[in-house]
C-alpha positions in Angstrom: 83.0 -96.4 -45.0 83.4 -93.7 -42.5 82.9 -90.2 -43.7 83.8 -86.9 -42.1 80.5 -85.2 -41.1 79.3 -82.2 -39.3 76.4 -82.1 -36.9 74.7 -79.4 -34.9 74.8 -79.7 -31.1 73.0 -77.4 -28.7 73.7 -77.1 -25.1 70.3 -76.3 -23.8 69.2 -73.6 -21.2 69.1 -76.0 -18.2 72.8 -77.0 -18.8 74.0 -73.4 -19.6 72.1 -72.2 -16.4 74.1 -74.7 -14.4 77.4 -73.5 -16.1 78.0 -76.9 -17.7 78.8 -75.7 -21.2 82.6 -75.9 -20.9 82.3 -79.3 -19.2 80.1 -80.6 -22.0 82.4 -79.2 -24.7 85.3 -81.1 -23.0 83.3 -84.3 -23.3 82.9 -83.8 -27.0 86.6 -83.0 -27.4 87.6 -86.1 -25.4 85.4 -88.2 -27.7 87.2 -86.9 -30.8 84.8 -84.2 -32.0 86.3 -81.0 -33.3 84.2 -78.0 -32.4 84.3 -76.0 -35.6 82.0 -73.2 -34.5 80.3 -72.3 -31.2 78.3 -69.3 -30.0 76.3 -68.5 -26.9 73.0 -66.9 -27.9 69.5 -66.4 -26.7 66.8 -67.1 -29.3 63.2 -65.7 -29.4 60.3 -68.1 -29.2 59.5 -67.4 -32.9 63.0 -68.6 -33.8 62.5 -71.8 -31.7 59.3 -72.4 -33.5 61.1 -72.3 -36.8 63.9 -74.5 -35.5 61.5 -77.2 -34.2 59.0 -76.9 -37.1 59.4 -80.7 -37.8 57.7 -81.2 -34.4 54.9 -78.7 -34.8 52.1 -81.3 -34.9 53.3 -83.0 -31.7 51.8 -82.3 -28.3 55.1 -81.2 -26.8 55.9 -78.6 -29.5 54.8 -75.5 -27.6 56.7 -76.5 -24.4 59.8 -77.4 -26.4 59.8 -73.9 -28.1 59.1 -72.1 -24.8 62.0 -74.1 -23.2 64.6 -73.5 -25.9 63.9 -69.8 -25.8 63.8 -69.6 -22.0 67.5 -68.8 -21.6 70.9 -68.7 -23.2 72.0 -71.8 -25.3 75.3 -72.7 -26.9 75.0 -73.7 -30.5 78.0 -75.7 -31.9 79.0 -77.3 -35.1 80.8 -80.6 -34.3 82.9 -82.5 -36.8 84.1 -86.1 -36.8 83.7 -89.3 -38.8 80.0 -90.3 -38.6 79.4 -87.2 -36.4 75.6 -87.5 -36.4 75.4 -91.0 -35.2 78.4 -90.6 -32.8 76.8 -87.5 -31.3 73.5 -89.2 -30.8 75.2 -92.1 -29.0 77.1 -89.7 -26.8 74.0 -87.7 -25.9 72.0 -90.7 -24.8 68.3 -91.3 -24.8 65.9 -88.3 -24.9 64.7 -89.3 -21.4 67.7 -89.1 -19.0 66.2 -92.0 -17.0 66.6 -94.2 -20.1 70.0 -92.9 -21.1 73.0 -95.2 -20.8 75.7 -94.7 -18.2 78.3 -92.2 -19.3 76.1 -90.3 -21.8 75.6 -86.6 -21.5 71.9 -86.9 -20.7 72.5 -89.6 -18.1 75.0 -87.4 -16.4 73.4 -83.9 -16.7 69.8 -84.3 -17.9 67.1 -83.3 -15.4 64.0 -84.5 -17.3 62.7 -85.5 -20.7 62.3 -81.8 -21.5 65.4 -80.5 -19.7 67.8 -83.0 -21.1 70.8 -80.7 -21.5 71.6 -81.2 -25.1 70.2 -81.4 -28.6 71.8 -83.1 -31.6 70.8 -83.4 -35.3 69.1 -86.7 -36.1 70.3 -87.1 -39.7 73.0 -85.7 -42.0 70.3 -83.9 -43.9 68.8 -82.3 -40.8 72.3 -81.4 -39.6 72.8 -79.3 -42.7 69.5 -77.5 -42.2 70.1 -77.0 -38.5 73.7 -75.8 -38.9 72.5 -73.3 -41.5 69.8 -72.1 -39.1 72.4 -71.0 -36.5 75.4 -70.4 -38.7 74.3 -68.8 -41.9 77.5 -68.0 -43.9 
């Protein structure tokens, strides 16, 4: 059974820096996502550390936090049936070299770190991540 879901999507600093935010938003819309909320912000490293807390034991944690706070990002709430899974398919593999043709990361990703977009990996995490950027 398909269920209307929301997921968090972030257009990361490398893509914003290259002025790809509107192009990426259009890709989401063409794929049937509704952008419920969106804002362009710059976050502090301490905020990035809180956001990526699930990864704090991993070797790439510090680089990830430095990167997310290195420039403006666009945080968005996307809505669609099975939004979490559909967004992950559309983003493509974390490493752009492994991403399938036609995915956002295959098209715009520069490296495993600078892979242009972030998306929630589960419905539960989506709720937490949406609340992180869009506290009502």
